[in-house]
Biopython code that builds the backbone (N, CA, C, O; Angstrom):
import numpy as np
from Bio.PDB.StructureBuilder import StructureBuilder

atoms = [
    (1, "MET", "N", (-60.155, 101.246, -27.713)),
    (1, "MET", "CA", (-61.590, 101.087, -27.713)),
    (1, "MET", "C", (-62.229, 102.140, -26.799)),
    (1, "MET", "O", (-61.608, 102.616, -25.849)),
    (2, "ILE", "N", (-63.441, 102.481, -27.098)),
    (2, "ILE", "CA", (-64.177, 103.459, -26.302)),
    (2, "ILE", "C", (-64.803, 102.731, -25.107)),
    (2, "ILE", "O", (-65.139, 101.551, -25.209)),
    (3, "ALA", "N", (-64.957, 103.412, -24.003)),
    (3, "ALA", "CA", (-65.488, 102.806, -22.779)),
    (3, "ALA", "C", (-66.822, 102.101, -23.042)),
    (3, "ALA", "O", (-67.611, 102.531, -23.884)),
    (4, "ASN", "N", (-67.058, 101.003, -22.302)),
    (4, "ASN", "CA", (-68.251, 100.174, -22.493)),
    (4, "ASN", "C", (-69.549, 100.870, -22.115)),
    (4, "ASN", "O", (-70.615, 100.424, -22.538)),
    (5, "ASP", "N", (-69.502, 101.966, -21.319)),
    (5, "ASP", "CA", (-70.741, 102.573, -20.878)),
    (5, "ASP", "C", (-71.582, 103.108, -22.036)),
    (5, "ASP", "O", (-72.802, 103.222, -21.913)),
    (6, "ASP", "N", (-70.950, 103.431, -23.141)),
    (6, "ASP", "CA", (-71.737, 103.900, -24.288)),
    (6, "ASP", "C", (-71.797, 102.864, -25.408)),
    (6, "ASP", "O", (-72.294, 103.157, -26.496)),
    (7, "LEU", "N", (-71.297, 101.663, -25.154)),
    (7, "LEU", "CA", (-71.285, 100.612, -26.171)),
    (7, "LEU", "C", (-72.696, 100.336, -26.696)),
    (7, "LEU", "O", (-72.908, 100.262, -27.906)),
    (8, "GLN", "N", (-73.646, 100.186, -25.795)),
    (8, "GLN", "CA", (-75.007, 99.859, -26.226)),
    (8, "GLN", "C", (-75.591, 100.976, -27.084)),
    (8, "GLN", "O", (-76.242, 100.706, -28.094)),
    (9, "GLN", "N", (-75.366, 102.212, -26.695)),
    (9, "GLN", "CA", (-75.896, 103.338, -27.483)),
    (9, "GLN", "C", (-75.245, 103.385, -28.862)),
    (9, "GLN", "O", (-75.924, 103.607, -29.865)),
    (10, "ARG", "N", (-73.944, 103.179, -28.912)),
    (10, "ARG", "CA", (-73.242, 103.176, -30.202)),
    (10, "ARG", "C", (-73.745, 102.019, -31.066)),
    (10, "ARG", "O", (-73.887, 102.164, -32.280)),
    (11, "TRP", "N", (-74.016, 100.867, -30.438)),
    (11, "TRP", "CA", (-74.530, 99.707, -31.181)),
    (11, "TRP", "C", (-75.919, 100.016, -31.743)),
    (11, "TRP", "O", (-76.204, 99.702, -32.899)),
    (12, "TRP", "N", (-76.776, 100.626, -30.934)),
    (12, "TRP", "CA", (-78.122, 100.993, -31.405)),
    (12, "TRP", "C", (-78.035, 101.965, -32.574)),
    (12, "TRP", "O", (-78.813, 101.871, -33.524)),
    (13, "ASN", "N", (-77.098, 102.893, -32.506)),
    (13, "ASN", "CA", (-76.916, 103.845, -33.612)),
    (13, "ASN", "C", (-76.518, 103.115, -34.894)),
    (13, "ASN", "O", (-77.024, 103.430, -35.971)),
    (14, "LEU", "N", (-75.611, 102.138, -34.779)),
    (14, "LEU", "CA", (-75.214, 101.353, -35.948)),
    (14, "LEU", "C", (-76.401, 100.549, -36.478)),
    (14, "LEU", "O", (-76.637, 100.504, -37.685)),
    (15, "GLU", "N", (-77.143, 99.919, -35.574)),
    (15, "GLU", "CA", (-78.319, 99.154, -36.001)),
    (15, "GLU", "C", (-79.297, 100.041, -36.771)),
    (15, "GLU", "O", (-79.851, 99.624, -37.787)),
    (16, "ALA", "N", (-79.505, 101.260, -36.286)),
    (16, "ALA", "CA", (-80.429, 102.176, -36.959)),
    (16, "ALA", "C", (-79.948, 102.487, -38.370)),
    (16, "ALA", "O", (-80.752, 102.542, -39.301)),
    (17, "LYS", "N", (-78.647, 102.691, -38.536)),
    (17, "LYS", "CA", (-78.101, 102.953, -39.875)),
    (17, "LYS", "C", (-78.270, 101.738, -40.778)),
    (17, "LYS", "O", (-78.575, 101.881, -41.963)),
    (18, "LEU", "N", (-78.072, 100.542, -40.224)),
    (18, "LEU", "CA", (-78.214, 99.324, -41.020)),
    (18, "LEU", "C", (-79.669, 99.071, -41.392)),
    (18, "LEU", "O", (-79.952, 98.599, -42.493)),
    (19, "VAL", "N", (-80.593, 99.380, -40.488)),
    (19, "VAL", "CA", (-82.021, 99.260, -40.790)),
    (19, "VAL", "C", (-82.377, 100.213, -41.922)),
    (19, "VAL", "O", (-83.105, 99.849, -42.846)),
    (20, "GLU", "N", (-81.862, 101.423, -41.845)),
    (20, "GLU", "CA", (-82.111, 102.419, -42.894)),
    (20, "GLU", "C", (-81.585, 101.931, -44.243)),
    (20, "GLU", "O", (-82.218, 102.139, -45.279)),
    (21, "ARG", "N", (-80.421, 101.282, -44.218)),
    (21, "ARG", "CA", (-79.781, 100.836, -45.454)),
    (21, "ARG", "C", (-80.397, 99.556, -46.017)),
    (21, "ARG", "O", (-80.574, 99.428, -47.229)),
    (22, "PHE", "N", (-80.726, 98.593, -45.120)),
    (22, "PHE", "CA", (-81.167, 97.276, -45.583)),
    (22, "PHE", "C", (-82.629, 96.954, -45.300)),
    (22, "PHE", "O", (-83.143, 95.946, -45.784)),
    (23, "GLY", "N", (-83.303, 97.794, -44.525)),
    (23, "GLY", "CA", (-84.730, 97.597, -44.310)),
    (23, "GLY", "C", (-85.106, 96.687, -43.171)),
    (23, "GLY", "O", (-86.294, 96.506, -42.904)),
    (24, "LYS", "N", (-84.127, 96.100, -42.481)),
    (24, "LYS", "CA", (-84.460, 95.309, -41.297)),
    (24, "LYS", "C", (-83.277, 95.295, -40.330)),
    (24, "LYS", "O", (-82.129, 95.518, -40.714)),
    (25, "LYS", "N", (-83.595, 95.025, -39.070)),
    (25, "LYS", "CA", (-82.586, 95.061, -38.007)),
    (25, "LYS", "C", (-81.746, 93.786, -38.051)),
    (25, "LYS", "O", (-82.282, 92.682, -37.954)),
    (26, "PRO", "N", (-80.425, 93.941, -38.199)),
    (26, "PRO", "CA", (-79.564, 92.758, -38.259)),
    (26, "PRO", "C", (-79.106, 92.326, -36.868)),
    (26, "PRO", "O", (-78.979, 93.149, -35.961)),
    (27, "ASP", "N", (-78.859, 91.018, -36.711)),
    (27, "ASP", "CA", (-78.217, 90.554, -35.487)),
    (27, "ASP", "C", (-76.702, 90.549, -35.719)),
    (27, "ASP", "O", (-76.243, 90.860, -36.818)),
    (28, "VAL", "N", (-75.937, 90.202, -34.705)),
    (28, "VAL", "CA", (-74.475, 90.236, -34.804)),
    (28, "VAL", "C", (-73.984, 89.310, -35.918)),
    (28, "VAL", "O", (-73.068, 89.667, -36.658)),
    (29, "GLU", "N", (-74.583, 88.129, -36.042)),
    (29, "GLU", "CA", (-74.159, 87.192, -37.094)),
    (29, "GLU", "C", (-74.372, 87.777, -38.482)),
    (29, "GLU", "O", (-73.533, 87.601, -39.365)),
    (30, "THR", "N", (-75.477, 88.464, -38.679)),
    (30, "THR", "CA", (-75.751, 89.094, -39.975)),
    (30, "THR", "C", (-74.726, 90.180, -40.265)),
    (30, "THR", "O", (-74.253, 90.307, -41.394)),
    (31, "VAL", "N", (-74.384, 90.960, -39.249)),
    (31, "VAL", "CA", (-73.374, 92.003, -39.424)),
    (31, "VAL", "C", (-72.031, 91.366, -39.784)),
    (31, "VAL", "O", (-71.319, 91.872, -40.651)),
    (32, "LEU", "N", (-71.684, 90.263, -39.125)),
    (32, "LEU", "CA", (-70.437, 89.555, -39.454)),
    (32, "LEU", "C", (-70.464, 89.065, -40.897)),
    (32, "LEU", "O", (-69.464, 89.164, -41.608)),
    (33, "PHE", "N", (-71.595, 88.540, -41.325)),
    (33, "PHE", "CA", (-71.728, 88.073, -42.705)),
    (33, "PHE", "C", (-71.510, 89.229, -43.685)),
    (33, "PHE", "O", (-70.804, 89.072, -44.682)),
    (34, "LEU", "N", (-72.114, 90.389, -43.404)),
    (34, "LEU", "CA", (-71.947, 91.563, -44.269)),
    (34, "LEU", "C", (-70.484, 92.016, -44.329)),
    (34, "LEU", "O", (-69.971, 92.337, -45.401)),
    (35, "ILE", "N", (-69.822, 92.039, -43.179)),
    (35, "ILE", "CA", (-68.413, 92.421, -43.140)),
    (35, "ILE", "C", (-67.577, 91.398, -43.898)),
    (35, "ILE", "O", (-66.656, 91.766, -44.626)),
    (36, "GLY", "N", (-67.889, 90.129, -43.733)),
    (36, "GLY", "CA", (-67.175, 89.074, -44.448)),
    (36, "GLY", "C", (-67.306, 89.234, -45.954)),
    (36, "GLY", "O", (-66.329, 89.076, -46.686)),
    (37, "MET", "N", (-68.507, 89.546, -46.418)),
    (37, "MET", "CA", (-68.694, 89.770, -47.860)),
    (37, "MET", "C", (-67.897, 90.978, -48.318)),
    (37, "MET", "O", (-67.285, 90.951, -49.385)),
    (38, "GLN", "N", (-67.900, 92.029, -47.527)),
    (38, "GLN", "CA", (-67.143, 93.237, -47.865)),
    (38, "GLN", "C", (-65.644, 92.920, -47.964)),
    (38, "GLN", "O", (-64.973, 93.351, -48.902)),
    (39, "GLU", "N", (-65.137, 92.175, -47.004)),
    (39, "GLU", "CA", (-63.707, 91.853, -46.979)),
    (39, "GLU", "C", (-63.334, 90.858, -48.084)),
    (39, "GLU", "O", (-62.246, 90.942, -48.655)),
    (40, "PHE", "N", (-64.228, 89.925, -48.379)),
    (40, "PHE", "CA", (-63.977, 88.951, -49.443)),
    (40, "PHE", "C", (-64.003, 89.640, -50.798)),
    (40, "PHE", "O", (-63.187, 89.349, -51.672)),
    (41, "GLY", "N", (-64.961, 90.567, -50.963)),
    (41, "GLY", "CA", (-65.011, 91.377, -52.163)),
    (41, "GLY", "C", (-65.780, 90.787, -53.329)),
    (41, "GLY", "O", (-65.955, 91.458, -54.347)),
    (42, "ASP", "N", (-66.238, 89.563, -53.212)),
    (42, "ASP", "CA", (-67.000, 88.930, -54.288)),
    (42, "ASP", "C", (-68.416, 88.698, -53.792)),
    (42, "ASP", "O", (-68.699, 87.683, -53.156)),
    (43, "ILE", "N", (-69.301, 89.633, -54.082)),
    (43, "ILE", "CA", (-70.667, 89.551, -53.586)),
    (43, "ILE", "C", (-71.503, 88.756, -54.575)),
    (43, "ILE", "O", (-71.660, 89.137, -55.735)),
    (44, "LYS", "N", (-72.037, 87.642, -54.088)),
    (44, "LYS", "CA", (-72.848, 86.752, -54.915)),
    (44, "LYS", "C", (-74.277, 86.742, -54.380)),
    (44, "LYS", "O", (-74.538, 87.163, -53.253)),
    (45, "ASP", "N", (-75.191, 86.254, -55.211)),
    (45, "ASP", "CA", (-76.582, 86.107, -54.769)),
    (45, "ASP", "C", (-76.710, 84.959, -53.771)),
    (45, "ASP", "O", (-77.514, 85.032, -52.842)),
    (46, "LYS", "N", (-75.932, 83.914, -53.957)),
    (46, "LYS", "CA", (-76.041, 82.715, -53.119)),
    (46, "LYS", "C", (-74.659, 82.270, -52.655)),
    (46, "LYS", "O", (-73.698, 82.253, -53.423)),
    (47, "PHE", "N", (-74.591, 81.913, -51.382)),
    (47, "PHE", "CA", (-73.407, 81.291, -50.809)),
    (47, "PHE", "C", (-73.864, 79.999, -50.152)),
    (47, "PHE", "O", (-74.980, 79.924, -49.638)),
    (48, "THR", "N", (-73.009, 78.982, -50.165)),
    (48, "THR", "CA", (-73.328, 77.748, -49.457)),
    (48, "THR", "C", (-73.242, 78.015, -47.957)),
    (48, "THR", "O", (-72.708, 79.038, -47.531)),
    (49, "LYS", "N", (-73.766, 77.096, -47.170)),
    (49, "LYS", "CA", (-73.692, 77.234, -45.716)),
    (49, "LYS", "C", (-72.232, 77.327, -45.271)),
    (49, "LYS", "O", (-71.895, 78.140, -44.410)),
    (50, "GLU", "N", (-71.376, 76.506, -45.850)),
    (50, "GLU", "CA", (-69.953, 76.527, -45.512)),
    (50, "GLU", "C", (-69.312, 77.868, -45.893)),
    (50, "GLU", "O", (-68.504, 78.409, -45.138)),
    (51, "GLN", "N", (-69.670, 78.394, -47.051)),
    (51, "GLN", "CA", (-69.131, 79.685, -47.470)),
    (51, "GLN", "C", (-69.596, 80.807, -46.533)),
    (51, "GLN", "O", (-68.830, 81.722, -46.233)),
    (52, "LYS", "N", (-70.845, 80.735, -46.075)),
    (52, "LYS", "CA", (-71.340, 81.731, -45.132)),
    (52, "LYS", "C", (-70.541, 81.682, -43.838)),
    (52, "LYS", "O", (-70.202, 82.722, -43.275)),
    (53, "GLN", "N", (-70.239, 80.470, -43.364)),
    (53, "GLN", "CA", (-69.416, 80.322, -42.160)),
    (53, "GLN", "C", (-68.013, 80.873, -42.408)),
    (53, "GLN", "O", (-67.438, 81.530, -41.541)),
    (54, "ASP", "N", (-67.468, 80.604, -43.590)),
    (54, "ASP", "CA", (-66.142, 81.119, -43.943)),
    (54, "ASP", "C", (-66.143, 82.646, -43.986)),
    (54, "ASP", "O", (-65.185, 83.279, -43.545)),
    (55, "LEU", "N", (-67.218, 83.240, -44.515)),
    (55, "LEU", "CA", (-67.317, 84.696, -44.571)),
    (55, "LEU", "C", (-67.374, 85.299, -43.171)),
    (55, "LEU", "O", (-66.780, 86.347, -42.919)),
    (56, "MET", "N", (-68.081, 84.645, -42.269)),
    (56, "MET", "CA", (-68.145, 85.139, -40.898)),
    (56, "MET", "C", (-66.780, 84.992, -40.219)),
    (56, "MET", "O", (-66.404, 85.835, -39.404)),
    (57, "HIS", "N", (-66.043, 83.943, -40.543)),
    (57, "HIS", "CA", (-64.679, 83.764, -40.009)),
    (57, "HIS", "C", (-63.759, 84.866, -40.542)),
    (57, "HIS", "O", (-62.963, 85.433, -39.793)),
    (58, "ILE", "N", (-63.874, 85.164, -41.834)),
    (58, "ILE", "CA", (-63.094, 86.260, -42.432)),
    (58, "ILE", "C", (-63.397, 87.562, -41.692)),
    (58, "ILE", "O", (-62.492, 88.341, -41.394)),
    (59, "ALA", "N", (-64.671, 87.788, -41.402)),
    (59, "ALA", "CA", (-65.069, 89.009, -40.698)),
    (59, "ALA", "C", (-64.417, 89.079, -39.324)),
    (59, "ALA", "O", (-63.843, 90.107, -38.963)),
    (60, "VAL", "N", (-64.500, 88.003, -38.560)),
    (60, "VAL", "CA", (-63.925, 88.000, -37.211)),
    (60, "VAL", "C", (-62.421, 88.257, -37.273)),
    (60, "VAL", "O", (-61.897, 89.072, -36.514)),
    (61, "CYS", "N", (-61.734, 87.569, -38.168)),
    (61, "CYS", "CA", (-60.285, 87.765, -38.295)),
    (61, "CYS", "C", (-59.960, 89.194, -38.722)),
    (61, "CYS", "O", (-59.027, 89.803, -38.200)),
    (62, "SER", "N", (-60.722, 89.723, -39.660)),
    (62, "SER", "CA", (-60.509, 91.094, -40.128)),
    (62, "SER", "C", (-60.771, 92.096, -39.006)),
    (62, "SER", "O", (-60.031, 93.067, -38.846)),
    (63, "LEU", "N", (-61.823, 91.855, -38.233)),
    (63, "LEU", "CA", (-62.172, 92.755, -37.132)),
    (63, "LEU", "C", (-61.100, 92.771, -36.050)),
    (63, "LEU", "O", (-60.808, 93.817, -35.471)),
    (64, "LEU", "N", (-60.514, 91.605, -35.780)),
    (64, "LEU", "CA", (-59.570, 91.494, -34.675)),
    (64, "LEU", "C", (-58.115, 91.715, -35.098)),
    (64, "LEU", "O", (-57.221, 91.742, -34.251)),
    (65, "SER", "N", (-57.879, 91.872, -36.386)),
    (65, "SER", "CA", (-56.515, 92.142, -36.867)),
    (65, "SER", "C", (-55.941, 93.448, -36.323)),
    (65, "SER", "O", (-54.788, 93.456, -35.892)),
    (66, "PRO", "N", (-56.697, 94.566, -36.323)),
    (66, "PRO", "CA", (-56.129, 95.814, -35.799)),
    (66, "PRO", "C", (-55.706, 95.724, -34.324)),
    (66, "PRO", "O", (-54.846, 96.483, -33.878)),
    (67, "SER", "N", (-56.310, 94.800, -33.575)),
    (67, "SER", "CA", (-55.953, 94.620, -32.166)),
    (67, "SER", "C", (-54.838, 93.593, -31.980)),
    (67, "SER", "O", (-54.476, 93.264, -30.851)),
    (68, "GLY", "N", (-54.297, 93.089, -33.084)),
    (68, "GLY", "CA", (-53.147, 92.192, -33.018)),
    (68, "GLY", "C", (-53.444, 90.731, -32.772)),
    (68, "GLY", "O", (-52.540, 89.969, -32.430)),
    (69, "PHE", "N", (-54.692, 90.319, -32.937)),
    (69, "PHE", "CA", (-55.035, 88.912, -32.722)),
    (69, "PHE", "C", (-54.801, 88.066, -33.973)),
    (69, "PHE", "O", (-54.475, 86.883, -33.866)),
    (70, "TYR", "N", (-54.962, 88.655, -35.145)),
    (70, "TYR", "CA", (-54.795, 87.946, -36.414)),
    (70, "TYR", "C", (-54.046, 88.824, -37.399)),
    (70, "TYR", "O", (-54.018, 90.048, -37.275)),
    (71, "GLU", "N", (-53.437, 88.165, -38.386)),
    (71, "GLU", "CA", (-52.899, 88.903, -39.522)),
    (71, "GLU", "C", (-53.186, 88.103, -40.780)),
    (71, "GLU", "O", (-53.250, 86.874, -40.755)),
    (72, "LEU", "N", (-53.356, 88.824, -41.879)),
    (72, "LEU", "CA", (-53.596, 88.178, -43.159)),
    (72, "LEU", "C", (-52.334, 87.431, -43.559)),
    (72, "LEU", "O", (-51.249, 88.010, -43.616)),
    (73, "GLU", "N", (-52.485, 86.143, -43.835)),
    (73, "GLU", "CA", (-51.339, 85.311, -44.193)),
    (73, "GLU", "C", (-51.217, 85.156, -45.705)),
    (73, "GLU", "O", (-50.125, 85.250, -46.266)),
    (74, "SER", "N", (-52.356, 84.918, -46.356)),
    (74, "SER", "CA", (-52.339, 84.734, -47.808)),
    (74, "SER", "C", (-53.758, 84.822, -48.344)),
    (74, "SER", "O", (-54.733, 84.833, -47.593)),
    (75, "VAL", "N", (-53.842, 84.885, -49.661)),
    (75, "VAL", "CA", (-55.125, 84.809, -50.358)),
    (75, "VAL", "C", (-54.984, 83.673, -51.361)),
    (75, "VAL", "O", (-54.046, 83.660, -52.157)),
    (76, "ASP", "N", (-55.916, 82.716, -51.326)),
    (76, "ASP", "CA", (-55.789, 81.560, -52.218)),
    (76, "ASP", "C", (-56.212, 81.903, -53.651)),
    (76, "ASP", "O", (-56.631, 83.024, -53.937)),
    (77, "GLU", "N", (-56.096, 80.929, -54.529)),
    (77, "GLU", "CA", (-56.369, 81.154, -55.951)),
    (77, "GLU", "C", (-57.825, 81.514, -56.239)),
    (77, "GLU", "O", (-58.132, 82.059, -57.299)),
    (78, "ASP", "N", (-58.726, 81.210, -55.292)),
    (78, "ASP", "CA", (-60.141, 81.564, -55.452)),
    (78, "ASP", "C", (-60.476, 82.908, -54.809)),
    (78, "ASP", "O", (-61.633, 83.328, -54.810)),
    (79, "GLY", "N", (-59.464, 83.580, -54.261)),
    (79, "GLY", "CA", (-59.672, 84.891, -53.661)),
    (79, "GLY", "C", (-60.024, 84.881, -52.186)),
    (79, "GLY", "O", (-60.306, 85.932, -51.610)),
    (80, "TRP", "N", (-60.011, 83.699, -51.559)),
    (80, "TRP", "CA", (-60.358, 83.605, -50.137)),
    (80, "TRP", "C", (-59.132, 83.935, -49.288)),
    (80, "TRP", "O", (-58.077, 83.320, -49.447)),
    (81, "PRO", "N", (-59.276, 84.914, -48.381)),
    (81, "PRO", "CA", (-58.152, 85.256, -47.499)),
    (81, "PRO", "C", (-57.976, 84.209, -46.404)),
    (81, "PRO", "O", (-58.937, 83.591, -45.947)),
    (82, "HIS", "N", (-56.720, 84.028, -45.998)),
    (82, "HIS", "CA", (-56.382, 83.105, -44.903)),
    (82, "HIS", "C", (-55.578, 83.883, -43.879)),
    (82, "HIS", "O", (-54.657, 84.624, -44.220)),
    (83, "PHE", "N", (-55.944, 83.701, -42.614)),
    (83, "PHE", "CA", (-55.352, 84.466, -41.529)),
    (83, "PHE", "C", (-54.543, 83.568, -40.606)),
    (83, "PHE", "O", (-54.791, 82.367, -40.502)),
    (84, "LYS", "N", (-53.579, 84.175, -39.944)),
    (84, "LYS", "CA", (-52.777, 83.492, -38.935)),
    (84, "LYS", "C", (-53.104, 84.144, -37.594)),
    (84, "LYS", "O", (-53.101, 85.369, -37.471)),
    (85, "GLN", "N", (-53.388, 83.307, -36.584)),
    (85, "GLN", "CA", (-53.650, 83.833, -35.249)),
    (85, "GLN", "C", (-52.319, 84.180, -34.600)),
    (85, "GLN", "O", (-51.406, 83.356, -34.568)),
    (86, "LEU", "N", (-52.207, 85.399, -34.082)),
    (86, "LEU", "CA", (-50.973, 85.881, -33.491)),
    (86, "LEU", "C", (-50.935, 85.737, -31.973)),
    (86, "LEU", "O", (-49.870, 85.543, -31.386)),
    (87, "LYS", "N", (-52.096, 85.835, -31.346)),
    (87, "LYS", "CA", (-52.162, 85.678, -29.893)),
    (87, "LYS", "C", (-53.526, 85.121, -29.522)),
    (87, "LYS", "O", (-54.494, 85.306, -30.260)),
    (88, "PRO", "N", (-53.612, 84.441, -28.386)),
    (88, "PRO", "CA", (-54.887, 83.845, -27.983)),
    (88, "PRO", "C", (-55.891, 84.915, -27.572)),
    (88, "PRO", "O", (-55.530, 86.009, -27.140)),
    (89, "MET", "N", (-57.139, 84.563, -27.720)),
    (89, "MET", "CA", (-58.215, 85.450, -27.291)),
    (89, "MET", "C", (-58.253, 85.457, -25.763)),
    (89, "MET", "O", (-57.990, 84.433, -25.132)),
    (90, "PRO", "N", (-58.578, 86.595, -25.168)),
    (90, "PRO", "CA", (-58.684, 86.634, -23.708)),
    (90, "PRO", "C", (-59.867, 85.792, -23.233)),
    (90, "PRO", "O", (-60.838, 85.599, -23.965)),
    (91, "ASP", "N", (-59.775, 85.292, -21.999)),
    (91, "ASP", "CA", (-60.885, 84.540, -21.416)),
    (91, "ASP", "C", (-62.025, 85.499, -21.117)),
    (91, "ASP", "O", (-61.852, 86.484, -20.399)),
    (92, "MET", "N", (-63.199, 85.198, -21.678)),
    (92, "MET", "CA", (-64.373, 86.044, -21.480)),
    (92, "MET", "C", (-65.613, 85.169, -21.424)),
    (92, "MET", "O", (-65.671, 84.105, -22.040)),
    (93, "ASN", "N", (-66.604, 85.639, -20.675)),
    (93, "ASN", "CA", (-67.888, 84.944, -20.707)),
    (93, "ASN", "C", (-68.629, 85.365, -21.976)),
    (93, "ASN", "O", (-68.142, 86.209, -22.728)),
    (94, "ALA", "N", (-69.792, 84.784, -22.214)),
    (94, "ALA", "CA", (-70.518, 85.020, -23.470)),
    (94, "ALA", "C", (-70.874, 86.495, -23.672)),
    (94, "ALA", "O", (-70.752, 87.011, -24.784)),
    (95, "ILE", "N", (-71.308, 87.169, -22.626)),
    (95, "ILE", "CA", (-71.683, 88.581, -22.748)),
    (95, "ILE", "C", (-70.447, 89.427, -23.050)),
    (95, "ILE", "O", (-70.492, 90.315, -23.902)),
    (96, "GLU", "N", (-69.346, 89.150, -22.353)),
    (96, "GLU", "CA", (-68.100, 89.885, -22.607)),
    (96, "GLU", "C", (-67.611, 89.651, -24.034)),
    (96, "GLU", "O", (-67.127, 90.577, -24.685)),
    (97, "GLN", "N", (-67.737, 88.408, -24.526)),
    (97, "GLN", "CA", (-67.338, 88.097, -25.908)),
    (97, "GLN", "C", (-68.164, 88.901, -26.902)),
    (97, "GLN", "O", (-67.626, 89.468, -27.853)),
    (98, "GLU", "N", (-69.470, 88.947, -26.677)),
    (98, "GLU", "CA", (-70.340, 89.678, -27.594)),
    (98, "GLU", "C", (-70.006, 91.169, -27.574)),
    (98, "GLU", "O", (-69.950, 91.803, -28.628)),
    (99, "ASN", "N", (-69.785, 91.728, -26.397)),
    (99, "ASN", "CA", (-69.440, 93.144, -26.300)),
    (99, "ASN", "C", (-68.077, 93.430, -26.931)),
    (99, "ASN", "O", (-67.896, 94.463, -27.576)),
    (100, "PHE", "N", (-67.127, 92.526, -26.750)),
    (100, "PHE", "CA", (-65.804, 92.645, -27.358)),
    (100, "PHE", "C", (-65.939, 92.689, -28.881)),
    (100, "PHE", "O", (-65.326, 93.521, -29.550)),
    (101, "LEU", "N", (-66.745, 91.785, -29.406)),
    (101, "LEU", "CA", (-66.971, 91.728, -30.850)),
    (101, "LEU", "C", (-67.726, 92.971, -31.336)),
    (101, "LEU", "O", (-67.368, 93.547, -32.364)),
    (102, "LYS", "N", (-68.754, 93.382, -30.613)),
    (102, "LYS", "CA", (-69.512, 94.579, -30.998)),
    (102, "LYS", "C", (-68.604, 95.804, -31.036)),
    (102, "LYS", "O", (-68.716, 96.632, -31.940)),
    (103, "ASP", "N", (-67.706, 95.923, -30.059)),
    (103, "ASP", "CA", (-66.794, 97.064, -30.018)),
    (103, "ASP", "C", (-65.890, 97.062, -31.253)),
    (103, "ASP", "O", (-65.624, 98.116, -31.831)),
    (104, "HIS", "N", (-65.421, 95.886, -31.652)),
    (104, "HIS", "CA", (-64.579, 95.786, -32.851)),
    (104, "HIS", "C", (-65.389, 96.044, -34.129)),
    (104, "HIS", "O", (-64.875, 96.627, -35.083)),
    (105, "ILE", "N", (-66.643, 95.613, -34.146)),
    (105, "ILE", "CA", (-67.517, 95.896, -35.292)),
    (105, "ILE", "C", (-67.713, 97.407, -35.421)),
    (105, "ILE", "O", (-67.626, 97.954, -36.521)),
    (106, "LEU", "N", (-67.974, 98.071, -34.315)),
    (106, "LEU", "CA", (-68.167, 99.522, -34.337)),
    (106, "LEU", "C", (-66.901, 100.234, -34.820)),
    (106, "LEU", "O", (-66.981, 101.193, -35.587)),
    (107, "LEU", "N", (-65.747, 99.769, -34.376)),
    (107, "LEU", "CA", (-64.482, 100.339, -34.822)),
    (107, "LEU", "C", (-64.314, 100.145, -36.329)),
    (107, "LEU", "O", (-63.868, 101.051, -37.034)),
    (108, "TYR", "N", (-64.677, 98.952, -36.816)),
    (108, "TYR", "CA", (-64.592, 98.658, -38.252)),
    (108, "TYR", "C", (-65.436, 99.648, -39.055)),
    (108, "TYR", "O", (-64.974, 100.211, -40.048)),
    (109, "PHE", "N", (-66.681, 99.852, -38.613)),
    (109, "PHE", "CA", (-67.559, 100.772, -39.355)),
    (109, "PHE", "C", (-67.073, 102.214, -39.259)),
    (109, "PHE", "O", (-67.222, 102.978, -40.213)),
    (110, "THR", "N", (-66.498, 102.597, -38.125)),
    (110, "THR", "CA", (-65.926, 103.933, -37.982)),
    (110, "THR", "C", (-64.744, 104.094, -38.936)),
    (110, "THR", "O", (-64.639, 105.101, -39.636)),
    (111, "ASN", "N", (-63.867, 103.113, -38.962)),
    (111, "ASN", "CA", (-62.670, 103.181, -39.820)),
    (111, "ASN", "C", (-63.013, 103.120, -41.307)),
    (111, "ASN", "O", (-62.256, 103.604, -42.149)),
    (112, "ASN", "N", (-64.159, 102.522, -41.618)),
    (112, "ASN", "CA", (-64.585, 102.437, -43.024)),
    (112, "ASN", "C", (-65.640, 103.474, -43.357)),
    (112, "ASN", "O", (-66.324, 103.362, -44.374)),
    (113, "GLU", "N", (-65.776, 104.480, -42.509)),
    (113, "GLU", "CA", (-66.625, 105.636, -42.723)),
    (113, "GLU", "C", (-68.057, 105.290, -43.110)),
    (113, "GLU", "O", (-68.599, 105.826, -44.077)),
    (114, "PHE", "N", (-68.663, 104.385, -42.342)),
    (114, "PHE", "CA", (-70.063, 104.048, -42.582)),
    (114, "PHE", "C", (-70.929, 104.993, -41.804)),
    (114, "PHE", "O", (-72.155, 104.893, -41.857)),
]
sb = StructureBuilder()
sb.init_structure("model")
sb.init_model(0)
sb.init_chain("A")
sb.init_seg("    ")
for serial, (resi, resn, name, xyz) in enumerate(atoms, 1):
    if name == "N":
        sb.init_residue(resn, " ", resi, " ")
    sb.init_atom(name, np.array(xyz, "f"), 0.0, 1.0, " ", f" {name:<3s}", serial, name[0])
structure = sb.get_structure()
């Protein structure tokens, strides 16, 4: 991961690209939802509340897989991926958790050439 001193600037740069693409500034949950839809691969007009939560879970697992926290275990008959947790998350306060997640989101977009 890149040092935290430029995390905020890198996050603002990503937000600007997302605003350009979607027309409004997304929060972290919205970004997770978008990543979840990308990873799930079946983009629908409507998802249930439970499906939206599942998509955000897929996003978190996908984001943290390169760091060794999760691995894809299987994909069910409906196409939903299932992950296995490989190691516990480090103890962090809320701000540290958000920055940890933002850093992984930025890495995801870099690796997917956004």
